[in-house]
N, CA, C and O of each residue as an XYZ file, in Angstrom:
252
protein
N     145.391    204.438    112.482
C     145.817    203.059    112.350
C     147.035    202.951    111.439
O     147.874    202.071    111.633
N     147.141    203.822    110.461
C     148.271    203.783    109.540
C     149.586    204.077    110.235
O     150.606    203.462    109.923
N     149.572    205.021    111.183
C     150.790    205.355    111.915
C     151.226    204.177    112.785
O     152.417    203.887    112.895
N     150.274    203.514    113.388
C     150.605    202.361    114.231
C     151.267    201.257    113.403
O     152.235    200.634    113.840
N     150.740    201.030    112.225
C     151.259    199.954    111.385
C     152.615    200.303    110.780
O     153.456    199.418    110.618
N     152.844    201.551    110.448
C     154.093    201.912    109.758
C     155.206    202.350    110.697
O     156.379    202.232    110.342
N     154.876    202.852    111.886
C     155.919    203.372    112.775
C     156.062    202.538    114.041
O     157.164    202.100    114.371
N     154.976    202.315    114.743
C     155.051    201.702    116.060
C     155.342    200.201    115.985
O     156.183    199.704    116.734
N     154.676    199.488    115.114
C     154.850    198.034    115.052
C     156.275    197.613    114.714
O     156.845    196.796    115.438
N     156.877    198.136    113.643
C     158.261    197.715    113.350
C     159.258    198.131    114.426
O     160.256    197.444    114.647
N     158.995    199.243    115.093
C     159.910    199.703    116.134
C     159.810    198.839    117.378
O     160.825    198.565    118.018
N     158.615    198.407    117.732
C     158.402    197.650    118.962
C     158.652    196.154    118.787
O     158.815    195.449    119.783
N     158.686    195.659    117.585
C     158.791    194.220    117.349
C     160.022    193.566    117.977
O     159.874    192.490    118.558
N     161.223    194.136    117.901
C     162.366    193.489    118.555
C     162.204    193.351    120.067
O     162.635    192.356    120.651
N     161.584    194.344    120.699
C     161.362    194.285    122.139
C     160.321    193.228    122.496
O     160.447    192.551    123.516
N     159.311    193.086    121.671
C     158.285    192.074    121.908
C     158.881    190.674    121.765
O     158.605    189.801    122.588
N     159.674    190.457    120.753
C     160.302    189.149    120.543
C     161.278    188.830    121.674
O     161.342    187.690    122.133
N     162.035    189.824    122.122
C     162.944    189.624    123.251
C     162.180    189.258    124.512
O     162.615    188.397    125.277
N     161.055    189.901    124.730
C     160.218    189.574    125.878
C     159.716    188.151    125.830
O     159.696    187.469    126.856
N     159.307    187.682    124.654
C     158.866    186.297    124.510
C     159.999    185.316    124.775
O     159.788    184.284    125.413
N     161.202    185.628    124.290
C     162.338    184.734    124.517
C     162.685    184.634    125.996
O     162.932    183.541    126.507
N     162.705    185.780    126.689
C     163.004    185.769    128.120
C     161.920    185.040    128.908
O     162.215    184.288    129.837
N     160.669    185.268    128.531
C     159.565    184.606    129.228
C     159.614    183.094    129.033
O     159.319    182.343    129.963
N     159.978    182.642    127.854
C     160.071    181.205    127.599
C     161.192    180.577    128.428
O     161.021    179.483    128.966
N     162.327    181.252    128.536
C     163.442    180.722    129.321
C     163.082    180.652    130.801
O     163.364    179.652    131.461
N     162.466    181.697    131.320
C     162.071    181.711    132.728
C     161.010    180.651    133.000
O     161.045    179.987    134.035
N     160.071    180.492    132.078
C     159.018    179.481    132.255
C     159.610    178.075    132.299
O     159.160    177.248    133.092
N     160.596    177.790    131.473
C     161.226    176.467    131.473
C     161.968    176.215    132.780
O     161.881    175.126    133.346
N     162.692    177.209    133.255
C     163.431    177.070    134.518
C     162.471    176.855    135.680
O     162.706    175.995    136.529
N     161.389    177.635    135.723
C     160.421    177.493    136.810
C     159.679    176.170    136.747
O     159.326    175.604    137.781
N     159.442    175.678    135.544
C     158.753    174.394    135.399
C     159.617    173.257    135.949
O     159.107    172.376    136.640
N     160.905    173.267    135.652
C     161.800    172.233    136.161
C     161.951    172.358    137.674
O     161.985    171.348    138.376
N     162.041    173.585    138.182
C     162.141    173.783    139.629
C     160.878    173.295    140.338
O     160.965    172.703    141.414
N     159.726    173.533    139.758
C     158.476    173.056    140.361
C     158.418    171.536    140.372
O     157.927    170.946    141.334
N     158.908    170.899    139.326
C     158.942    169.439    139.304
C     159.890    168.888    140.363
O     159.629    167.831    140.938
N     160.987    169.597    140.626
C     161.920    169.142    141.657
C     161.258    169.166    143.030
O     161.455    168.246    143.824
N     160.479    170.198    143.318
C     159.870    170.333    144.636
C     158.631    169.468    144.798
O     158.421    168.892    145.866
N     157.814    169.364    143.774
C     156.562    168.622    143.879
C     156.802    167.125    143.738
O     156.161    166.334    144.431
N     157.694    166.729    142.872
C     158.025    165.320    142.714
C     157.230    164.621    141.636
O     157.194    163.390    141.605
N     156.592    165.363    140.751
C     155.858    164.721    139.665
C     156.854    164.194    138.637
O     157.953    164.736    138.516
N     156.494    163.157    137.901
C     157.410    162.626    136.892
C     157.705    163.666    135.808
O     156.795    164.316    135.293
N     158.933    163.806    135.485
C     159.343    164.757    134.461
C     160.848    164.948    134.513
O     161.567    164.161    135.129
N     161.309    165.989    133.867
C     162.747    166.255    133.806
C     163.309    166.585    135.181
O     164.399    166.132    135.531
N     162.574    167.373    135.966
C     163.036    167.722    137.304
C     163.158    166.509    138.202
O     164.120    166.391    138.961
N     162.199    165.612    138.125
C     162.239    164.382    138.923
C     163.408    163.496    138.498
O     164.077    162.908    139.347
N     163.657    163.397    137.197
C     164.763    162.585    136.699
C     166.104    163.135    137.181
O     166.999    162.369    137.535
N     166.242    164.453    137.194
C     167.479    165.069    137.684
C     167.634    164.806    139.173
O     168.730    164.489    139.636
N     166.549    164.934    139.925
C     166.604    164.690    141.369
C     166.964    163.258    141.703
O     167.755    163.017    142.615
N     166.401    162.306    140.983
C     166.720    160.887    141.229
C     168.172    160.599    140.882
O     168.853    159.877    141.611
N     168.650    161.154    139.783
C     170.040    160.922    139.388
C     171.014    161.533    140.394
O     172.060    160.952    140.681
N     170.671    162.697    140.927
C     171.558    163.319    141.906
C     171.535    162.586    143.235
O     172.573    162.466    143.887
N     170.380    162.093    143.651
C     170.318    161.396    144.934
C     170.995    160.030    144.880
O     171.463    159.528    145.902
N     171.049    159.429    143.697
C     171.742    158.151    143.571
C     173.193    158.326    143.126
O     173.877    157.354    142.805
N     173.648    159.565    143.110
C     175.019    159.925    142.744
C     175.412    159.463    141.350
O     176.566    159.105    141.112
N     174.461    159.469    140.437
C     174.741    159.145    139.043
C     175.066    160.450    138.327
O     174.196    161.080    137.728
N     176.325    160.839    138.400
C     176.742    162.138    137.895
C     176.543    162.247    136.397
O     176.144    163.303    135.907
N     176.807    161.200    135.672
C     176.705    161.286    134.223
C     175.266    161.456    133.761
O     175.032    162.113    132.747
N     174.279    160.881    134.477
C     172.906    161.048    134.038
C     172.247    162.282    134.622
O     171.139    162.628    134.210
N     172.881    162.955    135.562
C     172.273    164.170    136.109
C     172.647    165.411    135.311
O     172.111    166.489    135.566
N     173.550    165.279    134.358
C     173.937    166.409    133.501
C     173.364    166.203    132.113
O     173.238    165.076    131.633
N     173.021    167.311    131.481
C     172.472    167.251    130.135
C     173.609    167.069    129.146
O     174.599    167.800    129.173
N     173.452    166.093    128.284
C     174.476    165.837    127.257
C     174.007    166.386    125.924
O     172.810    166.419    125.641
N     174.948    166.813    125.115
C     174.624    167.333    123.775
C     174.991    166.333    122.732
O     174.796    166.582    121.542
């Protein structure tokens, strides 16, 4: 157990964190895509309504 804690954990931690970041980004993209296809109220539905009514300014995310 000592070797795992002193060698393996610190070495693997950057890869684990990178995996979580990539998974979170993919999950967000898939969630919005699912809302676009299913039509449930949410961000995907709001984007779809704005695009179908040609409201260009509200279909883009503003910072």
